[in-house]
KOLRO-183240 format. One record per residue: residue in one letter; x, y, z of N, C-alpha, C, O, CB in turn. Coordinates in Angstrom, 2 decimals. Glycine has a CB too. Layout:
BEGIN
+------+---------+---------+---------+---------+---------+---------+---------+---------+---------+---------+---------+---------+---------+---------+---------+
| code |    n.xx |    n.yy |    n.zz |   ca.xx |   ca.yy |   ca.zz |    c.xx |    c.yy |    c.zz |    o.xx |    o.yy |    o.zz |   cb.xx |   cb.yy |   cb.zz |
+------+---------+---------+---------+---------+---------+---------+---------+---------+---------+---------+---------+---------+---------+---------+---------+
|    A |       X |       Y |       Z |       X |       Y |       Z |       X |       Y |       Z |       X |       Y |       Z |       X |       Y |       Z |
...
+------+---------+---------+---------+---------+---------+---------+---------+---------+---------+---------+---------+---------+---------+---------+---------+
//
This chain:
BEGIN
+------+---------+---------+---------+---------+---------+---------+---------+---------+---------+---------+---------+---------+---------+---------+---------+
| code |    n.xx |    n.yy |    n.zz |   ca.xx |   ca.yy |   ca.zz |    c.xx |    c.yy |    c.zz |    o.xx |    o.yy |    o.zz |   cb.xx |   cb.yy |   cb.zz |
+------+---------+---------+---------+---------+---------+---------+---------+---------+---------+---------+---------+---------+---------+---------+---------+
|    X |   15.26 |   19.69 |   -6.62 |   14.68 |   19.86 |   -5.38 |   15.39 |   18.90 |   -4.45 |   15.54 |   17.72 |   -4.77 |   13.18 |   19.65 |   -5.44 |
|    X |   15.83 |   19.43 |   -3.27 |   16.53 |   18.65 |   -2.42 |   15.51 |   17.81 |   -1.49 |   14.48 |   18.35 |   -1.10 |   17.50 |   19.54 |   -1.63 |
|    X |   15.79 |   16.68 |   -1.20 |   15.03 |   15.83 |   -0.25 |   13.86 |   15.14 |   -0.96 |   13.12 |   14.42 |   -0.29 |   14.51 |   16.67 |    0.94 |
|    X |   13.66 |   15.33 |   -2.21 |   12.56 |   14.64 |   -2.87 |   13.15 |   13.50 |   -3.60 |   14.05 |   13.67 |   -4.43 |   11.75 |   15.56 |   -3.81 |
|    X |   12.61 |   12.23 |   -3.27 |   13.09 |   10.99 |   -3.94 |   12.39 |   10.88 |   -5.29 |   11.31 |   11.42 |   -5.51 |   12.80 |    9.69 |   -3.05 |
|    X |   13.07 |   10.13 |   -6.22 |   12.41 |    9.83 |   -7.49 |   11.36 |    8.82 |   -7.36 |   11.35 |    8.02 |   -6.43 |   13.36 |    9.38 |   -8.48 |
|    X |   10.45 |    8.83 |   -8.33 |    9.46 |    7.80 |   -8.46 |   10.01 |    6.59 |   -8.93 |   11.07 |    6.61 |   -9.56 |    8.40 |    8.19 |   -9.32 |
|    X |    9.39 |    5.46 |   -8.68 |    9.93 |    4.12 |   -9.20 |    9.83 |    4.08 |  -10.78 |   10.42 |    3.26 |  -11.48 |    9.06 |    2.86 |   -8.54 |
|    X |    9.04 |    5.02 |  -11.21 |    8.79 |    4.87 |  -12.63 |    9.57 |    6.05 |  -13.38 |    9.22 |    6.38 |  -14.51 |    7.19 |    4.90 |  -12.95 |
|    X |   10.52 |    6.61 |  -12.80 |   11.43 |    7.61 |  -13.33 |   12.18 |    6.98 |  -14.56 |   12.74 |    5.89 |  -14.40 |   12.45 |    8.09 |  -12.19 |
|    X |   12.22 |    7.62 |  -15.78 |   12.85 |    7.14 |  -16.97 |   14.33 |    6.87 |  -16.70 |   14.83 |    5.78 |  -16.99 |   12.68 |    8.14 |  -18.11 |
|    X |   15.03 |    7.88 |  -16.14 |   16.44 |    7.71 |  -16.03 |   16.79 |    8.01 |  -14.39 |   17.21 |    9.11 |  -14.01 |   17.23 |    8.77 |  -17.13 |
|    X |   16.57 |    6.96 |  -13.58 |   16.70 |    7.20 |  -12.11 |   18.23 |    7.49 |  -11.86 |   19.10 |    6.89 |  -12.47 |   16.15 |    5.89 |  -11.22 |
|    X |   18.48 |    8.45 |  -10.92 |   19.92 |    8.78 |  -10.57 |   20.28 |    8.12 |   -9.28 |   21.46 |    7.95 |   -8.96 |   20.16 |   10.34 |  -10.44 |
|    X |   19.26 |    7.72 |   -8.52 |   19.60 |    6.90 |   -7.35 |   19.29 |    5.41 |   -7.40 |   18.51 |    4.97 |   -8.24 |   18.92 |    7.44 |   -6.20 |
|    X |   19.90 |    4.63 |   -6.49 |   19.63 |    3.14 |   -6.57 |   18.42 |    2.83 |   -5.87 |   18.02 |    3.58 |   -4.98 |   20.75 |    2.30 |   -5.99 |
|    X |   17.76 |    1.75 |   -6.22 |   16.56 |    1.34 |   -5.74 |   16.86 |    0.72 |   -4.35 |   17.85 |    0.00 |   -4.20 |   15.87 |    0.38 |   -6.72 |
|    X |   16.02 |    1.00 |   -3.35 |   16.19 |    0.34 |   -2.03 |   14.91 |   -0.30 |   -1.65 |   13.89 |    0.35 |   -1.45 |   16.64 |    1.33 |   -0.94 |
|    X |   15.00 |   -1.64 |   -1.53 |   13.78 |   -2.49 |   -1.26 |   13.55 |   -2.51 |    0.28 |   14.50 |   -2.37 |    1.06 |   13.97 |   -4.02 |   -1.84 |
|    X |   12.36 |   -2.67 |    0.66 |   11.98 |   -2.79 |    2.17 |   10.90 |   -3.70 |    2.45 |   10.24 |   -4.21 |    1.55 |   11.58 |   -1.48 |    2.75 |
|    X |   10.71 |   -3.90 |    3.60 |    9.63 |   -4.83 |    4.09 |    9.02 |   -4.12 |    5.30 |    9.69 |   -3.71 |    6.24 |   10.21 |   -6.33 |    4.50 |
|    X |    7.74 |   -4.02 |    5.20 |    6.87 |   -3.45 |    6.23 |    5.98 |   -4.56 |    6.84 |    5.28 |   -5.26 |    6.11 |    6.00 |   -2.31 |    5.63 |
|    X |    6.02 |   -4.71 |    8.18 |    5.11 |   -5.56 |    8.83 |    4.21 |   -4.78 |    9.61 |    4.65 |   -3.87 |   10.32 |    5.76 |   -6.55 |    9.63 |
|    X |    2.89 |   -5.09 |    9.55 |    1.80 |   -4.33 |   10.21 |    0.62 |   -5.08 |   10.57 |    0.30 |   -6.00 |    9.83 |    1.37 |   -3.28 |    9.39 |
|    X |   -0.10 |   -4.82 |   11.63 |   -1.33 |   -5.40 |   11.91 |   -2.38 |   -4.37 |   11.60 |   -2.42 |   -3.27 |   12.15 |   -1.40 |   -5.89 |   13.34 |
|    X |   -3.27 |   -4.80 |   10.66 |   -4.38 |   -3.93 |   10.16 |   -5.64 |   -4.73 |   10.24 |   -5.69 |   -5.84 |    9.71 |   -4.15 |   -3.42 |    8.69 |
|    X |   -6.65 |   -4.21 |   10.87 |   -7.96 |   -4.97 |   11.04 |   -7.80 |   -6.29 |   11.74 |   -8.59 |   -7.20 |   11.52 |   -8.60 |   -5.24 |    9.68 |
|    X |   -6.81 |   -6.41 |   12.57 |   -6.48 |   -7.78 |   13.23 |   -5.75 |   -8.74 |   12.40 |   -5.57 |   -9.88 |   12.83 |   -7.70 |   -8.48 |   13.65 |
|    X |   -5.26 |   -8.34 |   11.14 |   -4.54 |   -9.22 |   10.38 |   -3.07 |   -8.84 |   10.39 |   -2.72 |   -7.67 |   10.26 |   -5.08 |   -9.27 |    9.03 |
|    X |   -2.20 |   -9.84 |   10.54 |   -0.70 |   -9.51 |   10.38 |   -0.40 |   -9.60 |    8.87 |   -0.58 |  -10.63 |    8.21 |    0.29 |  -10.57 |   11.24 |
|    X |    0.07 |   -8.44 |    8.38 |    0.38 |   -8.32 |    7.01 |    1.81 |   -7.89 |    6.74 |    2.41 |   -7.18 |    7.54 |   -0.55 |   -7.38 |    6.40 |
|    X |    2.39 |   -8.34 |    5.57 |    3.77 |   -7.96 |    5.18 |    3.51 |   -7.33 |    3.86 |    2.69 |   -7.80 |    3.07 |    4.84 |   -9.20 |    5.11 |
|    X |    4.30 |   -6.14 |    3.59 |    4.33 |   -5.58 |    2.32 |    5.77 |   -5.28 |    1.85 |    6.57 |   -4.68 |    2.58 |    3.50 |   -4.36 |    2.32 |
|    X |    6.06 |   -5.71 |    0.68 |    7.32 |   -5.33 |   -0.03 |    7.32 |   -3.91 |   -0.53 |    6.36 |   -3.57 |   -1.21 |    7.55 |   -6.24 |   -1.20 |
|    X |    8.15 |   -3.15 |   -0.30 |    8.10 |   -1.77 |   -0.73 |    9.52 |   -1.42 |   -1.48 |   10.47 |   -2.19 |   -1.40 |    7.81 |   -0.80 |    0.57 |
|    X |    9.57 |   -0.30 |   -2.17 |   10.70 |    0.12 |   -2.87 |   10.76 |    1.75 |   -2.79 |    9.75 |    2.45 |   -2.80 |   10.63 |   -0.45 |   -4.39 |
|    X |   12.06 |    2.22 |   -2.71 |   12.24 |    3.65 |   -2.65 |   11.62 |    4.35 |   -3.80 |   11.59 |    3.80 |   -4.90 |   13.64 |    3.98 |   -2.58 |
|    X |   11.12 |    5.56 |   -3.60 |   10.43 |    6.18 |   -4.68 |    8.87 |    5.86 |   -4.56 |    8.12 |    6.55 |   -5.25 |   11.04 |    5.67 |   -6.05 |
|    X |    8.38 |    4.97 |   -3.83 |    7.06 |    4.69 |   -3.61 |    6.56 |    5.48 |   -2.36 |    7.25 |    5.44 |   -1.34 |    6.89 |    3.22 |   -3.48 |
|    X |    5.43 |    6.18 |   -2.38 |    4.96 |    6.92 |   -1.26 |    5.00 |    6.13 |    0.07 |    4.50 |    5.00 |    0.12 |    3.59 |    7.38 |   -1.55 |
|    X |    5.54 |    6.69 |    1.09 |    5.57 |    6.03 |    2.38 |    6.19 |    4.66 |    2.43 |    5.63 |    3.70 |    2.95 |    4.24 |    5.93 |    2.88 |
|    X |    7.43 |    4.60 |    1.85 |    7.97 |    3.30 |    1.68 |    8.61 |    2.66 |    2.94 |    9.03 |    1.50 |    2.92 |    8.94 |    3.37 |    0.62 |
|    X |    8.66 |    3.43 |    4.00 |    9.23 |    2.94 |    5.21 |    8.29 |    2.53 |    6.31 |    8.60 |    1.83 |    7.27 |   10.08 |    3.90 |    5.71 |
|    X |    7.11 |    3.07 |    6.06 |    6.02 |    2.70 |    7.14 |    4.56 |    3.00 |    6.53 |    4.44 |    3.77 |    5.58 |    6.25 |    3.64 |    8.59 |
|    X |    3.58 |    2.43 |    7.06 |    2.23 |    2.84 |    6.67 |    1.88 |    4.09 |    7.27 |    1.91 |    4.26 |    8.49 |    1.23 |    1.85 |    7.03 |
|    X |    1.54 |    5.04 |    6.38 |    1.29 |    6.37 |    6.89 |   -0.06 |    6.49 |    7.58 |   -0.95 |    5.68 |    7.35 |    1.38 |    7.36 |    5.78 |
|    X |   -0.19 |    7.45 |    8.39 |   -1.45 |    7.59 |    9.28 |   -2.81 |    7.67 |    8.48 |   -3.83 |    7.13 |    8.90 |   -1.32 |    8.93 |   10.16 |
|    X |   -2.74 |    8.36 |    7.33 |   -3.90 |    8.39 |    6.58 |   -4.41 |    7.12 |    5.92 |   -5.61 |    6.83 |    5.81 |   -3.71 |    9.33 |    5.63 |
|    X |   -3.37 |    6.36 |    5.48 |   -3.71 |    5.04 |    4.86 |   -4.29 |    4.07 |    6.03 |   -5.24 |    3.31 |    5.85 |   -2.35 |    4.39 |    4.14 |
|    X |   -3.58 |    4.20 |    7.25 |   -4.05 |    3.38 |    8.25 |   -5.55 |    3.67 |    8.71 |   -6.34 |    2.76 |    8.96 |   -3.13 |    3.52 |    9.37 |
|    X |   -5.84 |    4.95 |    8.78 |   -7.20 |    5.53 |    8.99 |   -8.18 |    4.96 |    8.01 |   -9.27 |    4.57 |    8.40 |   -7.18 |    7.07 |    8.87 |
|    X |   -7.84 |    4.91 |    6.78 |   -8.71 |    4.46 |    5.72 |   -8.89 |    3.07 |    6.00 |  -10.05 |    2.66 |    6.05 |   -8.16 |    4.70 |    4.30 |
|    X |   -7.92 |    2.25 |    6.20 |   -7.98 |    0.82 |    6.31 |   -8.85 |    0.43 |    7.48 |   -9.73 |   -0.43 |    7.40 |   -6.59 |    0.22 |    6.45 |
|    X |   -8.55 |    1.13 |    8.62 |   -9.23 |    0.71 |    9.78 |  -10.67 |    1.22 |    9.88 |  -11.40 |    0.79 |   10.77 |   -8.46 |    1.12 |   10.93 |
|    X |  -11.09 |    2.11 |    9.01 |  -12.47 |    2.60 |    9.07 |  -13.37 |    2.23 |    7.85 |  -14.55 |    2.58 |    7.78 |  -12.44 |    4.10 |    9.21 |
|    X |  -12.76 |    1.51 |    6.91 |  -13.42 |    1.27 |    5.56 |  -14.57 |    0.32 |    5.73 |  -14.44 |   -0.73 |    6.37 |  -12.39 |    0.68 |    4.48 |
|    X |  -15.70 |    0.69 |    5.16 |  -16.88 |   -0.22 |    5.11 |  -17.00 |   -0.88 |    3.72 |  -17.17 |   -0.21 |    2.69 |  -18.20 |    0.57 |    5.45 |
|    X |  -16.91 |   -2.15 |    3.73 |  -16.90 |   -2.86 |    2.47 |  -18.21 |   -3.49 |    2.14 |  -18.89 |   -3.92 |    3.08 |  -15.84 |   -3.88 |    2.47 |
|    X |  -18.64 |   -3.59 |    0.92 |  -19.88 |   -4.30 |    0.44 |  -19.63 |   -5.84 |    0.72 |  -18.50 |   -6.33 |    0.74 |  -20.18 |   -3.99 |   -1.20 |
|    X |  -20.86 |   -6.60 |    0.94 |  -20.53 |   -7.98 |    1.12 |  -20.26 |   -8.72 |   -0.17 |  -19.70 |   -9.82 |   -0.17 |  -21.60 |   -8.64 |    1.85 |
|    X |  -20.67 |   -8.09 |   -1.30 |  -20.44 |   -8.60 |   -2.62 |  -19.83 |   -7.42 |   -3.53 |  -20.04 |   -6.24 |   -3.26 |  -21.81 |   -9.18 |   -3.23 |
|    X |  -19.16 |   -7.78 |   -4.47 |  -18.74 |   -6.70 |   -5.45 |  -17.32 |   -6.65 |   -5.63 |  -16.63 |   -7.62 |   -5.32 |  -19.18 |   -5.35 |   -5.01 |
|    X |  -16.80 |   -5.57 |   -6.14 |  -15.40 |   -5.46 |   -6.42 |  -14.76 |   -4.21 |   -5.64 |  -15.36 |   -3.16 |   -5.41 |  -15.22 |   -5.34 |   -7.98 |
|    X |  -13.51 |   -4.49 |   -5.30 |  -12.70 |   -3.43 |   -4.70 |  -11.50 |   -3.29 |   -5.55 |  -10.74 |   -4.23 |   -5.80 |  -12.31 |   -3.72 |   -3.23 |
|    X |  -11.34 |   -1.97 |   -6.05 |  -10.18 |   -1.64 |   -6.97 |   -9.20 |   -0.73 |   -6.32 |   -9.57 |    0.31 |   -5.78 |  -10.65 |   -0.97 |   -8.26 |
|    X |   -7.98 |   -1.09 |   -6.35 |   -6.81 |   -0.24 |   -5.86 |   -5.83 |   -0.10 |   -6.85 |   -4.94 |   -0.94 |   -6.94 |   -6.14 |   -0.80 |   -4.65 |
|    X |   -5.88 |    0.99 |   -7.71 |   -4.91 |    1.14 |   -8.80 |   -4.02 |    2.27 |   -8.57 |   -4.46 |    3.35 |   -8.19 |   -5.59 |    1.31 |  -10.10 |
|    X |   -2.73 |    2.05 |   -8.79 |   -1.69 |    3.10 |   -8.61 |   -1.61 |    3.64 |   -7.32 |   -1.48 |    4.85 |   -7.14 |   -1.88 |    4.19 |   -9.50 |
|    X |   -1.69 |    2.70 |   -6.27 |   -1.71 |    3.13 |   -4.90 |   -0.59 |    2.60 |   -4.11 |   -0.76 |    1.90 |   -3.11 |   -2.97 |    2.76 |   -4.27 |
|    X |    0.64 |    2.95 |   -4.60 |    1.90 |    2.45 |   -3.87 |    2.12 |    1.06 |   -3.92 |    2.19 |    0.47 |   -5.00 |    1.89 |    2.79 |   -2.47 |
|    X |    2.24 |    0.45 |   -2.76 |    2.46 |   -0.99 |   -2.60 |    1.26 |   -1.85 |   -2.21 |    1.38 |   -3.02 |   -1.85 |    3.47 |   -1.18 |   -1.59 |
|    X |   -0.06 |   -1.13 |   -2.33 |   -1.25 |   -1.88 |   -2.27 |   -1.94 |   -2.11 |   -0.85 |   -2.82 |   -2.95 |   -0.68 |   -0.94 |   -3.15 |   -2.86 |
|    X |   -1.48 |   -1.33 |    0.09 |   -1.96 |   -1.55 |    1.43 |   -3.50 |   -1.53 |    1.61 |   -4.08 |   -2.33 |    2.34 |   -1.36 |   -0.53 |    2.29 |
|    X |   -4.14 |   -0.56 |    0.87 |   -5.66 |   -0.52 |    1.02 |   -6.31 |   -1.78 |    0.29 |   -7.23 |   -2.37 |    0.85 |   -6.27 |    0.87 |    0.39 |
|    X |   -5.85 |   -2.16 |   -0.88 |   -6.40 |   -3.20 |   -1.62 |   -6.19 |   -4.51 |   -0.96 |   -7.10 |   -5.34 |   -0.95 |   -5.87 |   -3.20 |   -2.95 |
|    X |   -4.96 |   -4.77 |   -0.37 |   -4.64 |   -6.00 |    0.21 |   -5.39 |   -6.03 |    1.57 |   -5.84 |   -7.12 |    1.94 |   -3.09 |   -6.19 |    0.35 |
|    X |   -5.53 |   -5.05 |    2.27 |   -6.34 |   -5.04 |    3.59 |   -7.81 |   -5.30 |    3.22 |   -8.51 |   -6.03 |    3.93 |   -6.20 |   -3.59 |    4.40 |
|    X |   -8.27 |   -4.71 |    2.16 |   -9.67 |   -4.94 |    1.86 |   -9.98 |   -6.47 |    1.41 |  -11.03 |   -7.04 |    1.70 |  -10.09 |   -3.93 |    0.74 |
|    X |   -9.01 |   -7.00 |    0.70 |   -9.17 |   -8.39 |    0.31 |   -9.11 |   -9.29 |    1.74 |   -9.85 |  -10.26 |    1.90 |   -7.93 |   -8.83 |   -0.82 |
|    X |   -8.27 |   -8.91 |    2.62 |   -8.24 |   -9.78 |    3.79 |   -9.51 |   -9.64 |    4.66 |   -9.96 |  -10.59 |    5.29 |   -7.00 |   -9.49 |    4.62 |
|    X |  -10.08 |   -8.34 |    4.68 |  -11.11 |   -8.01 |    5.52 |  -12.40 |   -8.61 |    4.92 |  -13.30 |   -8.91 |    5.70 |  -11.18 |   -6.52 |    5.71 |
|    X |  -12.56 |   -8.82 |    3.57 |  -13.71 |   -9.38 |    2.91 |  -13.27 |  -10.26 |    1.73 |  -13.31 |   -9.88 |    0.56 |  -14.65 |   -8.27 |    2.44 |
|    X |  -12.87 |  -11.36 |    2.11 |  -12.26 |  -12.30 |    1.01 |  -13.40 |  -12.76 |    0.03 |  -13.04 |  -13.38 |   -0.97 |  -11.53 |  -13.66 |    1.72 |
|    X |  -14.62 |  -12.56 |    0.20 |  -15.70 |  -12.95 |   -0.73 |  -15.80 |  -11.86 |   -1.84 |  -16.44 |  -12.10 |   -2.86 |  -17.09 |  -13.12 |    0.04 |
|    X |  -15.19 |  -10.69 |   -1.65 |  -15.31 |   -9.71 |   -2.77 |  -14.11 |   -9.88 |   -3.69 |  -13.10 |  -10.49 |   -3.35 |  -15.38 |   -8.22 |   -2.24 |
|    X |  -14.26 |   -9.34 |   -4.80 |  -13.20 |   -9.37 |   -5.91 |  -12.29 |   -8.25 |   -5.71 |  -12.74 |   -7.11 |   -5.56 |  -13.81 |   -9.28 |   -7.35 |
|    X |  -10.98 |   -8.50 |   -5.70 |  -10.04 |   -7.47 |   -5.49 |   -9.16 |   -7.36 |   -6.73 |   -8.75 |   -8.39 |   -7.27 |   -9.22 |   -7.72 |   -4.23 |
|    X |   -8.84 |   -6.07 |   -7.22 |   -8.00 |   -5.97 |   -8.28 |   -7.05 |   -4.80 |   -8.17 |   -6.22 |   -4.59 |   -9.07 |   -8.77 |   -5.91 |   -9.46 |
+------+---------+---------+---------+---------+---------+---------+---------+---------+---------+---------+---------+---------+---------+---------+---------+
//
């Protein structure tokens, strides 16, 4: 398929890894994310993720889990927004 990049977990990648840095303001926090080619939206925070982060309602106590979600924008933003919750 033309134009489809490999995933970072491809067993035998044919293209070289390209690392990146995204700087963004989310919920009033300046955040930096290390990214890698093959991860969804590795050049910028996509509009769907930004919408989720800006509108998420978090419990005052409890856990927030962000598994297999690229470079962790939602989990990191949740931890910054509510540092008293457990993030994993």
